[in-house]
ZAMARGU-4260 file (C-alpha; in steps of 0.2 Angstrom, whole numbers, plus 5000, padded with zeros to 4 digits):
<rodrens>
0) 5741/5843/5465 | 5745/5858/5455 | 5758/5848/5444 | 5745/5834/5442 | 5732/5847/5435
5) 5745/5855/5424 | 5750/5838/5417 | 5731/5834/5414 | 5728/5851/5406 | 5742/5848/5393
10) 5735/5831/5388 | 5717/5838/5388 | 5722/5852/5376 | 5732/5841/5365 | 5718/5828/5362
15) 5702/5837/5366 | 5706/5855/5362 | 5707/5873/5369 | 5690/5880/5364 | 5679/5888/5377
20) 5669/5873/5378 | 5684/5861/5380 | 5691/5872/5393 | 5674/5872/5403 | 5673/5854/5402
25) 5691/5852/5408 | 5687/5862/5423 | 5671/5852/5427 | 5680/5835/5425 | 5695/5840/5436
30) 5683/5848/5449 | 5675/5831/5451 | 5691/5822/5453 | 5697/5834/5466 | 5682/5831/5478
35) 5688/5828/5495 | 5681/5810/5496 | 5691/5805/5481 | 5706/5797/5490 | 5711/5785/5476
40) 5700/5789/5461 | 5707/5807/5460 | 5717/5818/5449 | 5732/5808/5452 | 5724/5792/5447
45) 5720/5800/5430 | 5737/5806/5428 | 5744/5789/5430 | 5732/5781/5419 | 5737/5794/5405
50) 5755/5791/5408 | 5753/5772/5406 | 5742/5775/5390 | 5757/5785/5384 | 5769/5771/5388
55) 5758/5759/5379 | 5756/5771/5364 | 5762/5759/5350 | 5747/5748/5354 | 5734/5762/5352
60) 5725/5765/5336 | 5716/5781/5341 | 5726/5789/5355 | 5714/5804/5357 | 5699/5792/5360
65) 5709/5782/5373 | 5714/5799/5382 | 5696/5805/5382 | 5691/5788/5390 | 5704/5790/5402
70) 5699/5807/5407 | 5680/5802/5409 | 5681/5784/5415 | 5679/5789/5434 | 5672/5806/5431
75) 5657/5801/5441 | 5662/5790/5456 | 5651/5786/5471 | 5655/5770/5480 | 5637/5769/5486
80) 5630/5768/5468 | 5632/5754/5455 | 5631/5763/5439 | 5646/5775/5440 | 5654/5768/5424
85) 5638/5770/5414 | 5635/5787/5421 | 5653/5792/5417 | 5651/5786/5399 | 5635/5796/5397
90) 5644/5811/5403 | 5658/5808/5391 | 5646/5807/5377 | 5637/5823/5381 | 5654/5832/5383
95) 5661/5825/5366 | 5645/5829/5357 | 5647/5847/5363 | 5665/5847/5357 | 5660/5841/5340
100) 5666/5823/5340 | 5659/5812/5327 | 5646/5799/5333 | 5657/5784/5329 | 5672/5791/5338
105) 5661/5795/5353 | 5653/5778/5353 | 5671/5771/5354 | 5675/5781/5370 | 5658/5776/5378
110) 5662/5758/5375 | 5679/5759/5382 | 5673/5768/5398 | 5659/5755/5400 | 5672/5741/5398
115) 5679/5746/5414 | 5664/5739/5423 | 5672/5721/5422 | 5689/5724/5414 | 5686/5710/5402
120) 5702/5709/5392 | 5698/5693/5383 | 5685/5702/5372 | 5692/5720/5371 | 5699/5728/5356
125) 5716/5735/5355 | 5713/5752/5362 | 5701/5746/5376 | 5715/5733/5381 | 5727/5748/5383
130) 5714/5758/5394 | 5710/5743/5405 | 5729/5739/5408 | 5732/5758/5412 | 5717/5758/5424
135) 5723/5742/5433 | 5742/5746/5432 | 5742/5750/5451 | 5739/5731/5454 | 5756/5729/5448
140) 5764/5743/5458 | 5778/5740/5471 | 5771/5733/5487 | 5772/5750/5496 | 5763/5759/5483
145) 5750/5745/5481 | 5747/5747/5500 | 5744/5765/5498 | 5731/5761/5485 | 5722/5749/5496
150) 5722/5761/5510 | 5715/5775/5499 | 5701/5764/5492 | 5697/5758/5509 | 5695/5776/5514
155) 5683/5779/5500 | 5673/5764/5507 | 5673/5771/5524 | 5654/5769/5525 | 5656/5750/5524
160) 5660/5740/5540 | 5676/5730/5542 | 5667/5713/5540 | 5658/5718/5524 | 5673/5726/5517
165) 5684/5711/5520 | 5670/5700/5511 | 5667/5711/5497 | 5686/5715/5494 | 5691/5697/5495
170) 5678/5692/5482 | 5684/5705/5470 | 5702/5700/5472 | 5698/5681/5470 | 5689/5685/5454
175) 5704/5694/5448 | 5716/5679/5452 | 5704/5667/5444 | 5705/5676/5427 | 5717/5668/5414
180) 5724/5686/5412 | 5723/5702/5422 | 5731/5711/5408 | 5729/5707/5389 | 5743/5695/5383
185) 5744/5705/5367 | 5752/5719/5377 | 5765/5707/5384 | 5765/5714/5401 | 5771/5699/5409
190) 5780/5708/5423 | 5764/5717/5427 | 5754/5701/5428 | 5767/5693/5440 | 5768/5707/5452
195) 5749/5710/5451 | 5746/5692/5456 | 5759/5693/5470 | 5751/5709/5477 | 5733/5702/5476
200) 5738/5686/5484 | 5747/5695/5498 | 5732/5706/5501 | 5720/5691/5502 | 5731/5684/5515
205) 5729/5700/5526 | 5710/5700/5523 | 5709/5682/5530 | 5718/5687/5546
</rodrens>
């Protein structure tokens, strides 16, 4: 966990600064991600999103804005509420305003965060496509890591009964499979696309049982 936070701090200071205000916001954001009920949407998730953003860097126009969106995209996360992304976007706008970001750049960050509601890659701009791919990269993980991800998300939804979980999760997974593309074709992540569809199909089979 300490290494995760250190890696996040380096990225934060590089792209959002080291001012007292920036340092205070970093501490606040990380504290949220370290809550004990964050089994998947945690500091480690943000670390991996940032790593994938870096790997996809050549496709990014404004890396700082994508990094800011990555930090804030799950800053507010409560499985019992339906407006997490919008609330996270509002929080990002407030933080970046305090950090002196220009309105147009803040608006780009807000739009990227709100795009994580539906992960619509067909109508996303280049930077948003990268953020969405980084956020869903776990779908293309090796089967064991994918299984860890599913287990962690299930723990976050511990308040939901098994039958309701199976129905809701199955609906989400079927919707992903029905899309022409889970990851934007412009990113040429063909191996991710194949592995993600294989993982999702396998999980659906277990949910049917």
